[in-house]
C-alpha positions as CSV (number, residue, x, y, z in Angstrom):
1,X,-94.8,-106.6,41.6
2,X,-91.2,-106.7,42.8
3,X,-89.1,-106.9,39.7
4,X,-85.4,-107.1,38.9
5,X,-84.1,-106.1,35.4
6,X,-80.6,-107.2,34.5
7,X,-79.1,-104.9,31.9
8,X,-79.8,-101.2,31.4
9,X,-79.4,-101.1,27.6
10,X,-82.2,-99.9,25.3
11,X,-84.5,-102.9,26.0
12,X,-83.8,-103.0,29.7
13,X,-84.1,-99.2,30.2
14,X,-87.4,-99.0,28.4
15,X,-88.9,-102.0,30.1
16,X,-87.8,-100.8,33.5
17,X,-89.3,-97.4,32.9
18,X,-92.5,-98.9,31.6
19,X,-92.9,-101.2,34.7
20,X,-91.9,-98.3,37.0
21,X,-94.6,-96.1,35.4
22,X,-97.2,-98.8,36.0
23,X,-96.4,-98.8,39.8
24,X,-94.2,-101.8,40.1
25,X,-91.1,-101.9,42.3
26,X,-88.2,-102.1,39.9
27,X,-84.5,-102.7,40.6
28,X,-82.0,-102.5,37.8
29,X,-78.7,-104.4,37.9
30,X,-75.9,-103.3,35.5
31,X,-72.2,-103.4,35.3
32,X,-71.8,-99.9,34.1
33,X,-71.9,-97.0,36.6
34,X,-73.4,-94.9,33.8
35,X,-76.6,-96.7,34.4
36,X,-77.2,-94.6,37.5
37,X,-77.0,-91.4,35.5
38,X,-79.1,-92.8,32.7
39,X,-82.0,-93.6,35.1
40,X,-81.6,-90.5,37.3
41,X,-84.6,-88.7,35.9
42,X,-88.1,-90.0,36.0
43,X,-87.3,-93.4,37.5
44,X,-88.3,-94.2,41.1
45,X,-86.7,-97.6,41.4
46,X,-83.1,-98.6,42.4
47,X,-80.0,-99.1,40.4
48,X,-77.4,-101.7,41.6
49,X,-74.0,-101.7,40.0
50,X,-72.6,-105.3,39.7
51,X,-72.6,-108.4,37.6
52,X,-76.1,-109.6,37.0
53,X,-75.4,-113.3,37.6
54,X,-73.3,-112.8,40.7
55,X,-75.4,-114.1,43.6
56,X,-74.2,-111.5,46.1
57,X,-75.2,-108.7,43.7
58,X,-78.6,-110.4,43.1
59,X,-79.2,-110.7,46.9
60,X,-78.4,-107.0,47.3
61,X,-80.9,-106.3,44.5
62,X,-83.5,-108.2,46.5
63,X,-83.8,-111.3,44.5
64,X,-85.0,-113.4,47.5
65,X,-88.2,-111.3,47.5
66,X,-88.4,-110.7,43.8
67,X,-91.6,-111.9,42.0
68,X,-90.1,-111.5,38.5
69,X,-86.7,-111.3,36.8
70,X,-85.9,-110.1,33.3
71,X,-82.4,-110.6,31.8
72,X,-82.0,-108.0,29.1
73,X,-78.3,-107.4,28.8
74,X,-76.5,-107.4,25.4
75,X,-75.0,-110.8,26.1
76,X,-77.0,-113.9,25.4
77,X,-74.8,-116.1,27.6
78,X,-75.0,-113.7,30.5
79,X,-78.8,-113.5,30.2
80,X,-79.2,-117.2,30.2
81,X,-76.8,-117.7,33.2
82,X,-78.6,-115.0,35.2
83,X,-82.1,-116.4,34.2
84,X,-81.2,-119.9,35.3
85,X,-79.8,-118.7,38.6
86,X,-82.9,-116.6,39.2
87,X,-85.2,-119.6,38.5
88,X,-83.2,-122.6,39.8
89,X,-81.4,-121.1,42.8
90,X,-83.6,-118.3,44.0
91,X,-86.9,-119.7,42.6
92,X,-88.2,-116.5,41.2
93,X,-91.8,-117.2,40.0
94,X,-91.5,-115.4,36.6
95,X,-88.2,-115.3,34.7
96,X,-87.6,-114.2,31.1
97,X,-84.4,-113.8,29.1
98,X,-83.6,-111.7,26.0
99,X,-81.8,-113.5,23.1
100,X,-80.1,-111.6,20.3
101,X,-79.5,-114.8,18.4
102,X,-82.9,-116.4,17.7
103,X,-81.2,-119.7,16.6
104,X,-80.5,-120.3,20.3
105,X,-84.1,-119.9,21.4
106,X,-85.1,-123.6,20.9
107,X,-82.1,-124.8,22.9
108,X,-83.0,-122.6,25.9
109,X,-86.7,-123.5,25.7
110,X,-85.6,-127.1,26.2
111,X,-84.0,-125.9,29.4
112,X,-87.3,-124.6,30.5
113,X,-86.4,-120.9,30.1
114,X,-88.9,-118.3,28.7
115,X,-87.0,-116.2,26.1
116,X,-87.7,-113.6,23.5
117,X,-85.7,-112.4,20.6
118,X,-85.6,-108.7,19.8
119,X,-84.2,-109.8,16.4
120,X,-87.2,-111.9,15.6
121,X,-89.6,-109.3,17.0
122,X,-88.0,-106.6,14.9
123,X,-88.1,-108.7,11.8
124,X,-91.7,-109.6,12.3
125,X,-92.6,-105.9,12.9
126,X,-90.9,-104.9,9.6
127,X,-92.8,-107.6,7.8
128,X,-96.1,-106.4,9.2
129,X,-95.4,-102.8,8.2
130,X,-94.4,-103.7,4.7
131,X,-97.2,-106.1,4.0
132,X,-100.1,-104.7,6.0
133,X,-99.6,-100.9,6.2
134,X,-103.3,-100.3,6.7
135,X,-103.4,-102.8,9.5
136,X,-100.8,-101.4,11.9
137,X,-100.8,-103.5,15.1
138,X,-100.7,-101.5,18.3
139,X,-99.6,-104.6,20.3
140,X,-98.2,-108.1,19.6
141,X,-97.8,-111.2,21.7
142,X,-95.3,-114.0,21.8
143,X,-92.9,-113.5,18.9
144,X,-95.5,-111.5,17.0
145,X,-97.9,-114.4,16.2
146,X,-100.9,-112.6,17.7
147,X,-101.7,-108.9,17.1
148,X,-104.1,-106.4,18.5
149,X,-105.3,-103.8,16.0
150,X,-107.3,-100.6,16.4
151,X,-109.4,-100.0,13.2
152,X,-112.0,-97.4,12.4
153,X,-115.1,-98.7,10.7
154,X,-115.0,-98.1,7.0
155,X,-118.2,-97.0,5.1
156,X,-118.5,-100.5,3.6
157,X,-118.7,-102.0,7.1
158,X,-121.5,-99.8,8.5
159,X,-124.6,-101.9,9.1
160,X,-122.7,-105.2,9.2
161,X,-122.6,-107.3,12.3
162,X,-119.6,-108.3,14.4
163,X,-120.1,-111.9,13.4
164,X,-119.2,-110.9,9.9
165,X,-115.6,-110.2,11.0
166,X,-115.1,-113.2,13.3
167,X,-113.0,-116.2,12.2
168,X,-112.9,-118.8,15.0
169,X,-109.3,-119.3,16.2
170,X,-108.0,-116.6,13.9
171,X,-109.9,-113.3,14.2
172,X,-111.9,-111.9,17.1
173,X,-113.5,-108.5,17.9
174,X,-112.5,-107.8,21.5
175,X,-114.2,-104.4,22.0
176,X,-115.8,-101.5,20.2
177,X,-115.3,-97.8,21.2
178,X,-118.4,-95.8,20.3
179,X,-118.9,-92.1,21.1
180,X,-115.9,-92.3,23.5
181,X,-117.1,-95.3,25.5
182,X,-115.8,-98.9,25.0
183,X,-117.9,-102.1,25.3
184,X,-117.5,-105.8,24.6
185,X,-119.8,-106.6,21.6
186,X,-121.8,-109.7,21.0
187,X,-121.9,-111.3,17.6
188,X,-125.1,-109.5,16.6
189,X,-123.8,-106.0,17.4
190,X,-124.3,-103.7,14.5
191,X,-121.3,-101.7,13.3
192,X,-121.9,-98.0,13.1
193,X,-120.2,-95.0,11.5
194,X,-117.5,-93.6,13.9
195,X,-116.9,-96.9,15.7
196,X,-113.4,-98.0,16.4
197,X,-112.9,-101.8,16.5
198,X,-110.2,-103.5,18.6
199,X,-109.5,-106.7,16.9
200,X,-107.3,-109.6,18.1
201,X,-105.9,-111.7,15.2
202,X,-103.2,-114.1,14.2
203,X,-100.7,-112.2,12.1
204,X,-100.9,-115.1,9.7
205,X,-104.6,-114.1,9.2
206,X,-104.1,-110.4,8.5
207,X,-104.6,-110.9,4.8
208,X,-107.9,-112.6,5.5
209,X,-108.8,-109.7,7.9
210,X,-108.0,-107.2,5.2
211,X,-110.5,-108.9,2.9
212,X,-113.2,-109.0,5.7
213,X,-112.7,-105.3,6.3
214,X,-112.9,-104.5,2.6
215,X,-109.4,-103.2,2.3
216,X,-108.7,-105.3,-0.7
217,X,-111.7,-104.2,-2.7
218,X,-110.5,-102.6,-5.9
219,X,-106.9,-103.9,-5.6
């Protein structure tokens, strides 16, 4: 994928490095010359110095051929302006903008822009860690509404079936790793000692999942 990342702050840098490591063609646009030095080691993409919503700068970055655009600067206004230019003028297929103020998210959704709030994501992550320490999500989707968890089978689960852990629309067992090999289980799959479950669940259903897993026994 040919991707442009506007903003080389903490979010932009980490996202760019992640996509670069996965083999995508990444170009960073940032106003600060220091971005070049920051990305000098271990980054195979390009760094363009300029304003992220300036059309000439974007053309230099290759926006006419870009398949995705991520606005991740520390300015909500700049992110939205750049995202709208990428989508409405250059017709980039996939555009997302970071918002530090989650109260603005609904306004921008009405404009048809896909946004995420690092503030909301951080708050949801803190909530998860405080309330469900035994269920530590390894990945979340959206604004944290859906979580992926890796859970070792507890003694009280050995001999039970996968169907005992499924709640339609809330909790699903996506895969099981057994003796180093992963597979997609059926509802009748028997849970064995040493199994690692990979569960997809609504974060709102984590308390219910704890009960199904037996974490709440004795509390």
